[in-house]
C-alpha positions as a printed NumPy array, in Angstrom:
array([[ 81.276,  78.545,  78.403],
       [ 81.832,  77.539,  82.019],
       [ 85.184,  75.915,  81.14 ],
       [ 86.223,  79.038,  79.226],
       [ 85.467,  81.211,  82.243],
       [ 87.487,  78.916,  84.491],
       [ 90.448,  79.227,  82.124],
       [ 90.105,  83.   ,  82.145],
       [ 89.845,  83.031,  85.943],
       [ 93.043,  80.994,  86.253],
       [ 94.894,  83.332,  83.887],
       [ 93.652,  86.426,  85.69 ],
       [ 94.679,  85.019,  89.082],
       [ 98.157,  84.283,  87.764],
       [ 98.453,  87.822,  86.405],
       [ 97.319,  89.339,  89.704],
       [ 99.785,  87.124,  91.591],
       [102.709,  88.358,  89.48 ],
       [101.712,  92.003,  89.923],
       [101.172,  91.733,  93.693],
       [104.348,  89.735,  94.269],
       [106.454,  92.139,  92.234],
       [106.794,  95.014,  94.701],
       [107.236,  92.8  ,  97.776],
       [109.908,  90.573,  96.294],
       [111.979,  93.506,  94.998],
       [112.082,  95.3  ,  98.35 ],
       [113.885,  92.399, 100.035],
       [116.563,  92.362,  97.325],
       [117.413,  96.078,  97.384],
       [120.615,  95.691,  99.456],
       [121.956,  93.108,  96.984],
       [120.996,  95.327,  94.044],
       [122.799,  98.284,  95.566],
       [125.939,  96.247,  96.272],
       [126.23 ,  94.751,  92.765],
       [125.402,  97.974,  90.888],
       [127.547, 100.095,  93.243],
       [124.587, 102.33 ,  94.029],
       [124.905, 104.071,  97.352],
       [121.988, 106.394,  96.668],
       [118.905, 106.253,  94.506],
       [117.785, 102.749,  95.495],
       [114.441, 104.133,  96.615],
       [113.799, 105.032,  92.97 ],
       [113.814, 101.317,  92.08 ],
       [110.571, 100.866,  94.002],
       [109.256, 104.409,  93.44 ],
       [109.491, 104.106,  89.633],
       [107.304, 101.003,  89.574],
       [104.893, 102.531,  92.082],
       [104.602, 105.687,  89.978],
       [103.525, 103.946,  86.778],
       [101.468, 101.358,  88.674],
       [ 99.401, 104.147,  90.232],
       [ 99.152, 106.629,  87.37 ],
       [ 98.371, 104.062,  84.667],
       [ 95.464, 102.472,  86.561],
       [ 92.619, 104.558,  85.052],
       [ 94.294, 104.434,  81.639],
       [ 94.215, 100.648,  81.591],
       [ 90.599, 100.654,  82.684],
       [ 89.592, 102.867,  79.779],
       [ 91.678, 100.938,  77.244],
       [ 89.997,  97.736,  78.353],
       [ 86.557,  99.3  ,  77.907],
       [ 87.441, 100.426,  74.389],
       [ 89.349,  97.414,  73.072],
       [ 88.225,  94.497,  75.247],
       [ 89.737,  92.648,  78.197],
       [ 91.459,  90.016,  76.053],
       [ 93.619,  92.516,  74.182],
       [ 94.23 ,  94.605,  77.306],
       [ 95.3  ,  91.602,  79.388],
       [ 97.518,  90.146,  76.673],
       [ 99.249,  93.491,  76.116],
       [ 99.812,  93.89 ,  79.866],
       [101.351,  90.413,  80.137],
       [103.699,  91.106,  77.223],
       [104.765,  94.496,  78.647],
       [105.313,  92.942,  82.078],
       [107.387,  90.1  ,  80.572],
       [109.525,  92.442,  78.451],
       [110.108,  94.741,  81.44 ],
       [111.044,  91.772,  83.662],
       [113.637,  90.649,  81.11 ],
       [114.995,  94.201,  80.913],
       [115.207,  94.405,  84.728],
       [117.135,  91.126,  84.843],
       [119.618,  92.356,  82.227],
       [119.966,  95.931,  83.538],
       [123.661,  96.925,  83.543],
       [123.278,  99.913,  85.864],
       [120.869, 101.588,  88.255],
       [119.449, 104.017,  85.705],
       [118.52 , 101.223,  83.338],
       [116.935,  99.244,  86.189],
       [114.836, 102.237,  87.248],
       [113.553, 102.71 ,  83.699],
       [112.767,  99.   ,  83.411],
       [110.919,  99.087,  86.738],
       [108.78 , 101.95 ,  85.454],
       [107.81 ,  99.845,  82.447],
       [107.154,  96.861,  84.707],
       [104.781,  98.961,  86.823],
       [102.928,  99.895,  83.649],
       [102.382,  96.23 ,  82.827],
       [101.542,  95.306,  86.426],
       [ 98.887,  98.   ,  86.585],
       [ 97.205,  96.524,  83.527],
       [ 97.265,  93.034,  85.019],
       [ 95.439,  94.166,  88.171],
       [ 92.849,  96.489,  86.635],
       [ 92.064,  94.191,  83.721],
       [ 91.64 ,  91.258,  86.086],
       [ 89.186,  93.095,  88.332],
       [ 87.233,  94.442,  85.365],
       [ 87.108,  91.07 ,  83.592],
       [ 85.899,  89.306,  86.731],
       [ 83.045,  91.807,  86.944],
       [ 82.071,  90.964,  83.362],
       [ 82.434,  87.202,  83.674],
       [ 80.654,  86.483,  86.953],
       [ 77.594,  87.626,  88.87 ],
       [ 77.861,  88.777,  92.475],
       [ 77.263,  85.415,  94.165],
       [ 79.868,  83.75 ,  91.97 ],
       [ 82.304,  86.6  ,  92.592],
       [ 81.928,  86.077,  96.325],
       [ 82.41 ,  82.318,  95.979],
       [ 85.655,  82.874,  94.09 ],
       [ 86.896,  85.465,  96.576],
       [ 88.717,  82.729,  98.472],
       [ 91.042,  82.105,  95.539],
       [ 91.883,  85.788,  95.345],
       [ 92.544,  85.752,  99.101],
       [ 94.932,  82.829,  98.671],
       [ 96.842,  84.722,  95.982],
       [ 97.053,  87.811,  98.196],
       [ 98.196,  85.762, 101.204],
       [100.862,  83.936,  99.204],
       [102.219,  87.218,  97.818],
       [102.145,  88.972, 101.204],
       [103.719,  86.185, 103.218],
       [105.968,  84.655, 100.583],
       [107.208,  87.721,  98.7  ],
       [109.84 ,  89.108, 101.103],
       [111.349,  85.693, 102.054],
       [111.462,  84.625,  98.4  ],
       [113.167,  87.86 ,  97.407],
       [115.745,  87.412, 100.146],
       [116.415,  83.779,  99.226],
       [116.858,  84.512,  95.529],
       [119.111,  87.502,  96.22 ],
       [121.258,  85.447,  98.602],
       [121.299,  82.403,  96.282],
       [121.401,  82.673,  92.488],
       [121.327,  86.486,  92.626],
       [118.865,  89.37 ,  92.579],
       [118.369,  89.172,  88.796],
       [116.424,  85.963,  89.324],
       [113.634,  87.841,  91.12 ],
       [112.779,  89.192,  87.655],
       [113.621,  86.105,  85.617],
       [111.105,  83.965,  87.538],
       [108.333,  86.093,  86.014],
       [109.072,  84.916,  82.473],
       [107.881,  81.289,  82.75 ],
       [104.785,  82.492,  84.633],
       [103.87 ,  84.944,  81.885],
       [103.508,  82.152,  79.308],
       [100.569,  80.286,  80.927],
       [ 98.97 ,  83.591,  81.965],
       [ 99.038,  84.76 ,  78.339],
       [ 97.71 ,  81.455,  76.954],
       [ 94.907,  81.197,  79.514],
       [ 93.913,  84.826,  79.025],
       [ 93.777,  84.54 ,  75.234],
       [ 91.73 ,  81.337,  75.372],
       [ 89.35 ,  82.291,  78.153],
       [ 88.773,  86.033,  78.089],
       [ 86.055,  87.388,  75.806],
       [ 86.856,  89.848,  73.039],
       [ 85.   ,  93.132,  72.965],
       [ 81.446,  92.37 ,  71.769],
       [ 80.394,  95.865,  70.744],
       [ 82.045,  98.15 ,  68.206],
       [ 82.562, 101.72 ,  69.263],
       [ 83.72 , 104.89 ,  67.55 ],
       [ 85.035, 106.388,  70.773],
       [ 88.753, 107.138,  70.891],
       [ 91.279, 107.111,  73.69 ],
       [ 91.625, 110.557,  75.272],
       [ 95.345, 111.352,  75.035],
       [ 95.025, 114.898,  76.44 ],
       [ 93.275, 113.704,  79.588],
       [ 95.872, 110.96 ,  79.969],
       [ 98.691, 113.533,  79.936],
       [ 96.948, 115.629,  82.602],
       [ 96.335, 112.564,  84.746],
       [ 99.971, 111.489,  84.435],
       [101.112, 114.976,  85.494],
       [ 98.784, 115.093,  88.51 ],
       [ 99.487, 111.494,  89.52 ],
       [103.251, 111.854,  89.135],
       [103.245, 114.884,  91.423],
       [101.241, 113.009,  94.064],
       [103.485, 109.941,  93.824],
       [106.62 , 112.086,  94.081],
       [105.287, 113.725,  97.237],
       [104.384, 110.356,  98.694],
       [107.608, 108.486,  97.94 ],
       [110.527, 110.95 ,  97.99 ],
       [111.068, 112.448, 101.441],
       [113.299, 115.269, 100.196],
       [110.57 , 116.471,  97.833],
       [107.73 , 116.023, 100.334],
       [109.541, 118.124, 102.949],
       [111.225, 120.69 , 100.71 ],
       [110.064, 124.306, 101.132],
       [110.558, 124.75 ,  97.364],
       [109.396, 121.49 ,  95.779],
       [106.476, 120.709,  98.078],
       [104.369, 123.73 ,  97.011],
       [105.458, 123.328,  93.368],
       [104.41 , 119.675,  93.225],
       [101.225, 120.375,  95.173],
       [100.423, 123.127,  92.669],
       [101.094, 120.809,  89.717],
       [ 98.859, 118.124,  91.23 ],
       [ 96.055, 120.579,  91.972],
       [ 96.26 , 122.425,  88.646],
       [ 96.502, 119.31 ,  86.491],
       [ 93.734, 117.686,  88.507],
       [ 91.448, 120.669,  87.985],
       [ 92.112, 120.723,  84.231],
       [ 91.576, 116.963,  84.07 ],
       [ 88.145, 117.19 ,  85.724],
       [ 87.209, 120.112,  83.492],
       [ 88.218, 118.194,  80.37 ],
       [ 86.231, 115.123,  81.413],
       [ 83.053, 117.21 ,  81.417],
       [ 83.657, 118.649,  77.942],
       [ 85.27 , 115.953,  75.808],
       [ 83.125, 113.494,  73.843],
       [ 85.234, 110.493,  74.86 ],
       [ 86.388, 111.095,  78.45 ],
       [ 89.04 , 108.975,  80.114],
       [ 86.924, 108.728,  83.262],
       [ 83.325, 109.13 ,  82.195],
       [ 81.121, 111.421,  84.32 ],
       [ 78.537, 108.659,  83.948],
       [ 80.422, 106.756,  86.64 ],
       [ 79.841, 109.595,  89.095],
       [ 76.228, 110.022,  88.027],
       [ 75.629, 106.949,  90.186],
       [ 75.687, 108.378,  93.73 ],
       [ 76.715, 105.043,  95.26 ],
       [ 79.726, 104.637,  92.967],
       [ 80.687, 108.299,  93.323],
       [ 80.756, 107.978,  97.104],
       [ 82.596, 104.683,  96.865],
       [ 85.405, 106.356,  94.898],
       [ 85.664, 109.131,  97.516],
       [ 85.681, 106.625, 100.371],
       [ 88.41 , 104.595,  98.639],
       [ 90.553, 107.724,  98.432],
       [ 90.008, 108.595, 102.104],
       [ 90.512, 105.023, 103.304],
       [ 93.623, 104.746, 101.143],
       [ 95.038, 107.886, 102.776],
       [ 94.283, 106.611, 106.284],
       [ 95.341, 102.956, 105.843],
       [ 97.892, 102.938, 102.999],
       [ 99.27 , 106.277, 104.133],
       [100.12 , 105.01 , 107.628],
       [101.847, 101.766, 106.571],
       [105.179, 103.618, 106.585],
       [104.67 , 104.607, 110.219],
       [103.275, 101.322, 111.572],
       [106.715,  99.793, 112.186],
       [107.825, 102.956, 114.014],
       [104.787, 102.759, 116.287],
       [105.364,  99.053, 116.951],
       [109.003,  99.743, 117.875],
       [108.163, 102.337, 120.549],
       [108.227,  99.855, 123.414],
       [109.583,  96.688, 121.769],
       [112.84 ,  95.359, 120.407],
       [113.337,  94.049, 116.904],
       [111.76 ,  90.684, 117.739],
       [108.828,  92.323, 119.506],
       [108.269,  94.669, 116.587],
       [108.131,  91.742, 114.194],
       [105.582,  89.943, 116.365],
       [103.409,  93.047, 116.588],
       [103.448,  93.49 , 112.815],
       [102.237,  89.908, 112.461],
       [ 99.027,  91.105, 114.135],
       [ 98.319,  93.434, 111.201],
       [ 98.947,  90.687, 108.654],
       [ 96.759,  88.332, 110.694],
       [ 93.931,  90.867, 110.585],
       [ 94.21 ,  91.129, 106.807],
       [ 94.259,  87.386, 106.253],
       [ 91.536,  86.567, 108.781],
       [ 89.012,  88.989, 107.297],
       [ 90.011,  88.234, 103.709],
       [ 89.512,  84.524, 104.288],
       [ 86.153,  84.901, 106.04 ],
       [ 84.735,  87.694, 103.872],
       [ 83.521,  85.436, 101.062],
       [ 81.532,  83.164, 103.385],
       [ 80.113,  85.976, 105.506],
       [ 79.251,  88.204, 102.552],
       [ 77.169,  85.466, 100.935],
       [ 74.925,  85.552, 104.002],
       [ 74.876,  89.354, 104.196],
       [ 75.455,  90.538, 100.614],
       [ 75.002,  94.315, 101.113],
       [ 78.444,  95.588, 100.133],
       [ 77.743,  99.128, 101.357],
       [ 77.172,  97.808, 104.869],
       [ 80.452,  95.924, 104.7  ],
       [ 82.223,  99.049, 103.5  ],
       [ 80.873, 101.122, 106.379],
       [ 81.855,  98.402, 108.857],
       [ 85.375,  98.409, 107.451],
       [ 85.611, 102.176, 107.901],
       [ 84.495, 101.948, 111.543],
       [ 86.951,  99.124, 112.185],
       [ 89.749, 101.213, 110.715],
       [ 88.766, 104.243, 112.787],
       [ 88.885, 102.196, 115.988],
       [ 92.217, 100.586, 115.077],
       [ 93.936, 103.837, 114.13 ],
       [ 92.605, 105.558, 117.271],
       [ 93.935, 102.689, 119.417],
       [ 97.396, 103.037, 117.864],
       [ 97.3  , 106.815, 118.437],
       [ 96.501, 106.26 , 122.122],
       [ 99.21 , 103.588, 122.342],
       [101.755, 105.988, 120.809],
       [100.759, 108.691, 123.299],
       [101.312, 106.171, 126.121],
       [104.675, 105.11 , 124.631],
       [103.485, 101.974, 122.868],
       [101.85 ,  99.471, 125.253],
       [101.427,  96.172, 123.348],
       [ 97.959,  95.576, 124.802],
       [ 96.739,  98.534, 122.758],
       [ 99.034,  98.205, 119.759],
       [ 98.283,  94.556, 118.942],
       [ 94.481,  94.893, 118.658],
       [ 94.888,  98.229, 116.884],
       [ 97.184,  96.673, 114.28 ],
       [ 94.845,  93.704, 113.86 ],
       [ 91.935,  96.111, 113.34 ],
       [ 93.612,  98.193, 110.631],
       [ 94.705,  95.04 , 108.799],
       [ 91.139,  93.744, 108.941],
       [ 89.78 ,  97.137, 107.861],
       [ 92.035,  97.174, 104.808],
       [ 90.825,  93.704, 103.792],
       [ 87.132,  94.518, 104.269],
       [ 87.186,  97.906, 102.538],
       [ 89.175,  96.621,  99.56 ],
       [ 86.985,  93.536,  99.064],
       [ 83.648,  95.262,  99.645],
       [ 84.182,  98.229,  97.338],
       [ 85.771,  96.09 ,  94.618],
       [ 82.741,  93.762,  94.576],
       [ 80.423,  96.785,  94.726],
       [ 82.107,  98.265,  91.653],
       [ 82.093,  94.936,  89.804],
       [ 78.39 ,  94.362,  90.386],
       [ 77.059,  97.909,  90.035],
       [ 79.034,  99.33 ,  87.118],
       [ 77.596,  99.306,  83.621],
       [ 79.319,  96.83 ,  81.344],
       [ 80.801,  99.461,  79.018],
       [ 82.149, 101.39 ,  82.021],
       [ 83.495,  98.427,  83.996],
       [ 87.159,  99.231,  83.429],
       [ 86.728, 102.94 ,  84.122],
       [ 84.861, 102.222,  87.349],
       [ 87.349,  99.676,  88.715],
       [ 90.264, 101.822,  87.568],
       [ 88.825, 104.846,  89.369],
       [ 88.337, 102.894,  92.604],
       [ 91.872, 101.494,  92.504],
       [ 93.488, 104.79 ,  91.536],
       [ 91.669, 106.634,  94.33 ],
       [ 92.93 , 104.126,  96.894],
       [ 96.549, 104.175,  95.671],
       [ 96.791, 107.934,  95.141],
       [ 95.137, 108.547,  98.498],
       [ 97.724, 106.362, 100.196],
       [100.637, 108.19 ,  98.583],
       [ 99.213, 111.596,  99.43 ],
       [ 98.447, 110.452, 102.967],
       [102.009, 109.256, 103.569],
       [103.397, 112.641, 102.536],
       [100.842, 114.687, 104.496],
       [101.189, 112.631, 107.679],
       [104.974, 112.955, 107.629],
       [104.682, 116.697, 107.108],
       [102.165, 117.014, 109.963],
       [104.403, 115.11 , 112.367],
       [107.433, 117.253, 111.522],
       [105.476, 120.512, 111.571],
       [103.77 , 119.891, 114.932],
       [106.334, 117.892, 116.924],
       [109.584, 118.138, 114.952],
       [110.056, 114.404, 114.453],
       [108.628, 110.895, 114.316],
       [108.924, 110.034, 117.992],
       [105.935, 109.151, 120.148],
       [104.349, 112.648, 119.91 ],
       [104.744, 112.748, 116.127],
       [103.279, 109.264, 115.704],
       [100.358, 110.239, 117.922],
       [ 99.61 , 113.076, 115.499],
       [ 99.945, 110.731, 112.497],
       [ 97.533, 108.069, 113.727],
       [ 95.083, 110.497, 115.306],
       [ 94.863, 112.349, 111.977],
       [ 94.414, 109.059, 110.127],
       [ 91.619, 108.036, 112.518],
       [ 89.859, 111.336, 111.831],
       [ 90.125, 110.775, 108.07 ],
       [ 88.767, 107.25 , 108.455],
       [ 85.829, 108.632, 110.436],
       [ 85.119, 111.06 , 107.583],
       [ 85.238, 108.065, 105.227],
       [ 82.575, 106.339, 107.34 ],
       [ 80.393, 109.464, 107.286],
       [ 80.838, 109.719, 103.496],
       [ 80.288, 106.032, 102.729],
       [ 77.115, 105.094, 100.829],
       [ 74.581, 103.633, 103.22 ],
       [ 72.163, 101.842, 100.912],
       [ 72.549,  99.905,  97.685],
       [ 69.426, 100.226,  95.546],
       [ 67.53 ,  97.143,  94.438],
       [ 68.742,  97.842,  90.892],
       [ 72.37 ,  97.231,  91.813],
       [ 72.731,  93.959,  89.988],
       [ 75.629,  92.366,  88.231],
       [ 76.45 ,  93.583,  84.777],
       [ 77.314,  90.074,  83.674],
       [ 75.277,  88.644,  80.82 ]])
């Protein structure tokens, strides 16, 4: 049994690596893609299409895994990801590439959510924390190696190879997942809720569009229309979840006050941290050249890697995940406030560097703590729904935050200079403070792993 779990763990890590590397490696190759496909406009849709399906499909994959088992869900995600990668590599024009990227995001979403859910089923909390270092290594390799690898492949054999390299990796991931992951042990008569899925796709698509397409986010016509679609579809989705017999996101998840607050905090933290990533480089460039900006951004990556690497060891000594989550929120509040002050003072590095380090560390702590909390507190039959809800809240919050912060800066200062960036990061710090106030403070003694 132990060997089987190790095989599954290796397959899940490989799947997560492919999904995390995907977006980073593509970004570096966009200029080459545009040159070969003669695309002067629309390149942003290459990344936005994958981000759209990656975000919207997250809760869907969680529910499908709960209904049909992690083995089937993971295998299907690997096959979809492989087929989409082959399509991307063979795409004859930009439209075909955008469609293939949307399909690839669908598969990548399944790889991430299924991996997190399966880990929660396979291992108890202490073992999850011990294996956190491997997940950190995967994250670090993707973060640090993705952009250079994308640039090298685009400059060497060509940008199509950034998709072709996925194919040989999918084979061992599929074999390991099929051999190591358990099938669903319990039969159920529940069915997948198609109506709720359509409402979620509509609401999520509107949020993603606002967060990724500047013209839509700042249009006097499309902004209120998309905001109305997101709000209306979201309301109908919540209403349907309370009435249908087989909800996509079960209200039972939110019956647990700790998990309910964790989902809210993930959304708020996602808005504050994910939502400001777009503006971090602008803040770093206020009082630094290109080289100085690059060095300052290294501080944020260093914060992520330092806390990710040390979290597993520290959390084994202090295993209360809610305390870690609250600490991450406070760290993020301090970091975002420091960047806001630095922007107001025209970007002094002595404030920017520690602020960037703090928000990188906050992202690492919040993500790790609330993922482990969900894995160890969720009921086994709701594992996928719980992890999918946490991930979706974080991603959707980040997309909404990016759109709202840009709108705030333009509405209050007319641009993204120092005054506009001060508004952005001050608003993000306030949201992060609300996240800290909302965060669950105590994990009950019954919060044990759902693993057998």
